[in-house]
Phi, psi and omega in degrees: 000141181219159174074234181256147177238104187226183181309323182294344180273358184306309182299319180293316180298313181298317179297319180298315179295314180303315181296318180297318180294321179298329180283354180094011179302134179259351180213133177235123177236123180264124178271116183259017182308324183257012176267121184265339184208143174222137178259181183297328177293321176297317176300318179298322179296323177295321178294319178297317179297319178298314180298316180298319181299320178295322180289327186258356174084026172237170182251150180231132177212169182234145177225156171056045177290141175291166184305314182296320179290319178300323178298321177297318178299317181295314179300321181274355183059032181297326183292349175279350182243310184256139177290127178237115181259135176247128177089000000 
């Protein structure tokens, strides 16, 4: 993922998750190293993916958020719900 992650990315994000699940992936980790901005809709998509993973028996996590993106996660308390790995 690169650039901005916003409401307009919903169809692409959903398709990406669907394809990974279809291949039999048991774990999906999104590397956000190159994501510079995320809006509330982007945060919501991560919550939906997390909820779906629990329902379908796979794991969902996020890695390497930049400082600005990490601040959004902290404000939204996302790290209390979704696993966020740094480094």
